[in-house]
C-alpha positions in Angstrom: -63.5 -11.0 6.0 -65.0 -10.6 9.4 -64.0 -14.1 10.3 -60.4 -13.4 9.3 -60.3 -10.3 11.4 -61.6 -12.2 14.4 -59.0 -15.0 13.8 -56.2 -12.4 13.6 -57.4 -10.7 16.8 -57.5 -14.1 18.6 -54.0 -15.0 17.3 -52.6 -11.7 18.7 -54.1 -12.5 22.1 -52.8 -16.0 22.0 -49.3 -14.8 21.1 -49.3 -12.1 23.8 -50.2 -14.8 26.4 -47.2 -16.7 25.2 -45.0 -13.7 25.8 -44.6 -12.8 22.1 -45.3 -9.2 21.1 -47.1 -8.7 17.7 -46.8 -4.9 17.9 -44.5 -4.7 14.8 -46.5 -7.1 12.6 -49.6 -6.1 10.7 -52.7 -8.2 10.1 -51.6 -9.3 6.6 -48.4 -10.9 8.1 -50.3 -12.8 10.8 -52.9 -13.9 8.2 -50.2 -15.7 6.2 -49.4 -17.9 9.2 -53.1 -18.6 9.8 -53.7 -19.6 6.1 -50.6 -21.8 6.3 -52.1 -23.6 9.2 -55.6 -23.8 7.9 -56.9 -21.1 10.2 -55.9 -23.1 13.3 -55.0 -20.3 15.8 -52.9 -22.4 18.1 -50.9 -24.0 15.3 -50.5 -20.6 13.6 -49.2 -19.0 16.8 -46.7 -21.8 17.3 -45.5 -21.4 13.7 -45.1 -17.6 14.2 -43.1 -18.0 17.4 -40.8 -20.6 15.7 -40.4 -18.2 12.7 -39.6 -15.2 14.9 -37.0 -17.2 16.9 -35.4 -18.5 13.7 -35.1 -15.0 12.2 -33.7 -13.5 15.4 -31.1 -16.3 15.6 -30.3 -16.7 11.9 -30.4 -13.1 10.9 -28.9 -11.0 13.7 -28.7 -8.0 11.3 -32.2 -8.5 10.1 -31.0 -9.5 6.6 -28.2 -11.5 5.0 -25.7 -9.2 3.3 -24.0 -10.1 0.0 -20.7 -10.3 1.7 -21.9 -13.4 3.5 -22.8 -15.3 0.4 -20.0 -14.5 -2.1 -19.5 -18.0 -3.5 -23.2 -18.6 -4.2 -23.6 -15.2 -5.9 -20.5 -15.9 -8.0 -22.2 -18.8 -9.7 -24.9 -16.5 -11.1 -27.5 -19.3 -10.9 -30.4 -17.2 -9.5 -32.1 -14.4 -11.5 -34.8 -12.0 -10.5 -37.2 -10.6 -13.1 -39.3 -7.6 -12.0 -42.7 -7.2 -13.8 -43.6 -3.8 -15.3 -46.4 -1.8 -13.7 -48.7 -2.7 -16.5 -48.1 -6.5 -16.3 -51.1 -8.7 -15.6 -49.5 -9.8 -12.3 -47.1 -8.0 -10.0 -45.2 -11.0 -8.7 -41.4 -10.9 -9.1 -40.1 -14.0 -10.9 -37.2 -15.9 -9.4 -35.4 -18.1 -11.9 -33.0 -20.8 -10.7 -30.7 -22.3 -13.3 -29.8 -25.6 -11.8 -27.1 -26.4 -14.4 -25.0 -23.6 -12.7 -25.4 -25.2 -9.3 -23.0 -27.6 -7.6 -23.3 -29.0 -4.1 -21.8 -26.5 -1.7 -19.1 -27.5 0.7 -20.3 -24.7 2.9 -23.9 -25.6 3.7 -24.3 -22.6 6.1 -23.5 -20.2 3.2 -26.0 -22.0 1.0 -28.8 -21.6 3.6 -27.9 -18.0 4.0 -28.0 -17.6 0.2 -31.5 -19.0 0.1 -32.7 -16.5 2.7 -30.8 -13.7 0.9 -32.5 -14.2 -2.4 -36.0 -14.9 -0.9 -35.9 -11.8 1.2 -34.6 -9.7 -1.7 -37.3 -11.1 -4.1 -40.1 -10.4 -1.6 -38.7 -6.9 -1.1 -38.8 -6.3 -4.8 -42.5 -7.0 -5.0 -43.4 -4.2 -2.6 -45.0 -1.3 -4.4 -45.7 2.2 -3.1 -49.2 2.5 -1.7 -49.4 -1.2 -0.8 -49.3 -2.5 2.8 -46.4 -4.8 3.5 -47.0 -8.4 4.5 -48.8 -10.0 1.6 -46.1 -10.0 -1.1 -45.7 -13.2 -3.1 -43.3 -14.5 -5.7 -43.3 -16.8 -8.7 -40.5 -19.3 -9.2 -39.0 -21.0 -12.2 -36.9 -24.0 -11.5 -35.0 -24.6 -14.8 -33.6 -28.1 -15.1 -32.3 -27.6 -18.6 -28.9 -29.0 -19.5 -28.2 -30.4 -16.1 -25.9 -33.4 -15.5 -25.6 -35.7 -12.5 -23.0 -33.3 -11.1 -25.7 -30.6 -10.8 -28.2 -32.8 -9.0 -28.5 -31.8 -5.4 -31.7 -33.1 -3.7 -30.6 -31.7 -0.3 -30.4 -28.2 -1.8 -33.9 -28.4 -3.3 -35.4 -29.9 -0.1 -33.7 -27.1 1.9 -35.1 -24.4 -0.4 -38.7 -25.8 -0.3 -38.6 -26.4 3.5 -37.4 -22.9 4.1 -40.4 -21.7 2.1 -42.8 -23.9 4.0 -41.4 -23.1 7.5 -40.2 -19.5 7.3 -41.9 -18.0 4.3 -45.6 -19.1 4.6 -47.8 -18.0 1.8 -45.0 -16.3 -0.1 -44.9 -18.7 -3.0 -47.6 -18.0 -5.6 -46.6 -20.7 -7.9 -43.4 -22.7 -8.9 -42.9 -23.8 -12.5 -40.4 -26.7 -13.1 -39.2 -26.7 -16.7 -37.0 -28.9 -18.9 -37.1 -31.8 -16.5 -34.9 -34.6 -17.9 -36.0 -38.2 -17.7 -33.4 -39.2 -15.1 -34.7 -36.5 -12.7 -38.3 -37.9 -12.5 -37.4 -40.4 -9.8 -35.3 -37.8 -7.9 -38.3 -35.4 -7.9 -40.6 -38.1 -6.6 -38.1 -38.6 -3.7 -38.0 -34.8 -3.1 -41.8 -34.5 -3.2 -42.0 -36.7 -0.1 -40.6 -33.9 2.0 -43.1 -31.3 0.7 -46.4 -30.3 2.3 -49.5 -30.8 0.2 -50.1 -27.0 0.0 -46.6 -26.6 -1.5 -47.1 -29.4 -4.0 -50.4 -27.8 -5.1 -48.4 -24.7 -6.2 -45.9 -26.6 -8.3 -46.5 -27.0 -12.0 -44.3 -29.3 -14.1 -44.2 -27.8 -17.6 -43.8 -30.4 -20.3 -42.5 -29.9 -23.8 -45.8 -29.6 -25.5 -46.6 -26.4 -27.3 -49.8 -25.8 -25.4 -48.1 -26.2 -22.0 -45.3 -23.9 -23.1 -47.8 -21.3 -24.3 -49.7 -21.4 -21.0 -46.4 -21.0 -19.1 -45.5 -18.0 -21.2 -48.9 -16.4 -20.8 -49.0 -17.0 -17.0 -45.5 -15.4 -16.5 -46.1 -12.7 -19.1 -43.8 -12.0 -22.1 -42.7 -8.7 -20.8 -41.3 -10.4 -17.6 -40.2 -13.7 -19.1 -36.6 -13.7 -20.5 -36.0 -14.1 -24.2 -34.6 -17.6 -23.9 -37.9 -18.8 -22.4 -40.0 -17.2 -25.2 -40.4 -13.7 -23.6 -39.1 -10.3 -24.3 -37.1 -9.5 -21.1 -33.3 -9.7 -20.5 -32.1 -12.1 -17.7 -31.1 -10.2 -14.6 -29.0 -11.7 -11.9 -30.2 -11.3 -8.3 -27.2 -9.2 -7.4 -28.0 -6.7 -10.3 -31.4 -5.9 -8.8 -31.7 -3.0 -6.5 -34.7 -2.7 -4.2 -35.6 0.4 -2.2 -36.4 -1.1 1.2 -34.1 -4.1 1.4 -31.9 -3.2 4.4 -28.7 -3.8 2.4 -29.7 -1.2 -0.1 -30.4 1.6 2.5 
């Protein structure tokens, strides 16, 4: 713990020397960048500066409003399940139904949509009494019933690269379910673009009963929707209201 505090202090000094103020960022936020860069202060500081510049440029309002991603929301392909307070984990669960996805002609809107649902998902994990900065999410990438028309490697690479570059240490785990045989080679190609630390958080769930049981237990039946063996109802991302997401204020 003391070593982490020292690293954060050194990172703040390093950022200030580079002309980057850390006044509005707590230790938990800075620690995510340090962990993402194996506690290398120089690399973590560089990553933080790139992240801050990206957010300033890409999110001039500080968030992406629903009005900027209407087509992506209309497809109802992303769902957000909020765990109950007595659940064994408090990570919100983002479910992406890829059979509802088709390659977007508006790539900028798609990138904004990725940011929109990631920011909203993270905001939904904040609980009263907790310090902001360390919220994480679980993801389920559902490949069930997809056809070749739904296959969009560029979209998946974009999503994972955004997580790696701009949302360090936000992903707790990603489960890939119902992967068809023809997607195996595509996934191998996508994997080339992912960092080792990201790949270590990805679990491909097979069709075996034991694997499915472990998947249900890890998500929690109160959070997992009925169609995946749980007790919850599917909730689209736009139907979730969060208290401190700027768009909801």
